[in-house]
N, C-alpha and C positions, 0 to 999 in steps of 0.2 A: 769677183766683180767682172772678170773677163767673160764669164758665162752670160752675165746680164747684157754686157755690151754686144757680144756676139749675137744673142737672140734678137736684140733690138735692131742691129745692123741687117741681119738676114731678113727679118720681117720688113723693115723699111725699104729694102731693095728688091723685094720679091716681085717677080713678074705677075703674080696673082693680083697685085694692086693696080696694074696698068689702067684698068677701066673703072676703077672704084672712085666714089665721091670722097672728098676730103673728110667728111663727117664719119664715114665708114672706116677710113684709114685711121683717124684719130681714135675711134672706139676700139679698134683692134690693138693699137699701140697702148691704149689705156689698160687693156686686159693684160698685156705683157708686162707693163709697169706694175700692175697689181701682183702678178706672179713674182716679179723681182722683189717687191716689198715683202713677200712671204719668205724670201730667203733672208732678208735683213732682220726681220722681226725676231726669230728665235736667237739669232746671234746677239742681238741687243738684250733680249730677255735673259740670256745665259751669261751675259757679261763677257762675251767672246770677241769683242771688237777691240783690237789692240789700241792702247793709248786713251781709252775712255774708261773712267771710273765706273763702279757699279751704280752709283747714284745718277750720274749723267746718262749712263746706258739706259736705265729705267725711264728717265726723262725723255730721251730720244725715242724709246720704244712707244711711248704715248703719241708722240708726233707722227711717227711712221704709221701707227695704227690709224690716226686721223687721215693720213695721206692714202692709206689703203681703202678707207671708206670713200674718199673722193675719187680715187681711181676706179673703184667698182661702180660708183654712180655715173662716172663719165663713160665707162664701158657700156653699161646697160642703157644709159641715156642716148648715146650715139646710135646704138642698135635700134632703139625705139624710133629715132628720127628717120633712120633708113628703112625700117620695116616694122611698123607697129604690130601687124598681125603675127609676125614671128615671135615677138616679145610676149604678146598676150598668150599665144599658144604655149610658150615656155613657162610662163608664170602659172598657167592653169594645168601644167604637167600633161599636155596633150600634143606636144611637139613631136614630130616624127624623128627628130634627131636625138640620139641618145646622150650627146654631150650637153644638151640643154638642161636636162634634169639635174645633172651634177653642178652646173653653173648656177642654177637657181637655188639649190640647196646651199652652196657655198655663199652666195650673196646674202641669204637670210641669216646664216650663221655669222657672217661678218657684221651684219647689223645688230644681231643679238649680242655679240661680243662688245661692240661699241656701246650699246645700252648698258650692259653689265659694267663696263669700265666707268661710265658716267655715274652709275649708282653704287660703286664699290664701297663707299663710306656708309651705306645703309644696309649692307649685306655682311654677314659674318665673314671674317678674313678667310678661313679655311674653305668655306662654301664658295666664296668668290674665286679662290685659287683653283679649286676642283673644276668649277664651271668654266673658268677662263681657259684652263689647260685643255679640258675636254673639247670645248668649242674650237680652240686653235688646232688641235689634232684633226678634228672633223673638217675644218676649213681647208687645211693643207691637203688632206686626202681627197676631198671632193673637187678641189681646184685642180689638182694633178690629174685626176680622172677626166675632168672637163677639158683640160688642155690637151691631154694625150689623145682623146677621141676626135679632136678637131683636125681635119686635114686642111691646113691653112698656111699662112705666110711665114711662120716661125722656122720652118724646116724641121725635119724629124730629129736630126742630130742635136741641134742647139736646144730644141724643146726638151728632148729626153735628158740631156745633161742638166739643164736648169731645173727640171722637175725632180731629177734624182738628188741634186744638191739641196733643194727645198726639203725633200723627205728626210735626207740624212741629217741636215741641220736641226730640223724639228724633232726628230726621234732622239738625237743626241741630247738636246736640252731637256726634253721631257724625261728621258731616262735618268739624267743627272739630277734633275729636280724632282724626282718621284716623291719626295717628302711633301710636295704640294698636294699630292693626291690623297693624303691621309686626312680623314676627318677626325676631329677630336671631340 
């Protein structure tokens, strides 16, 4: 959790924010919060948070997933307010910035995962697990690529550490729960 606090602190105190509007700053911080939630999600899914039972951990996993959707909407919404042409270019995959493609792909995968979670009772259990785990792995990979390609307020060290922890936590839980990936 120290890595999350450090990333938020470095970003919030960055000199790059000196001339930015509050909406832009809020959008950037929402993106960092979304990245931080991606560190918490696999820890909850894998039951790796001390003092929380497996059942409560899954319960919290759902709420953190909802918070991830809200953070993503806040991130994109704030960017829309500050620069609609940039968001349109990103959504149409014509943005000149390479990080935009990965951000848009992560966003749609987050929305697909949320829809899958809402429909999980109507989808076969193992199909749902495979899809959810695959989408989660894709979200983490594309979000880390998105974040690492941005030269922004997080600072390279805090960003790299947080991204590495997200990758390690996700890979560890996916490897541990690889039984989720078998279709019966």
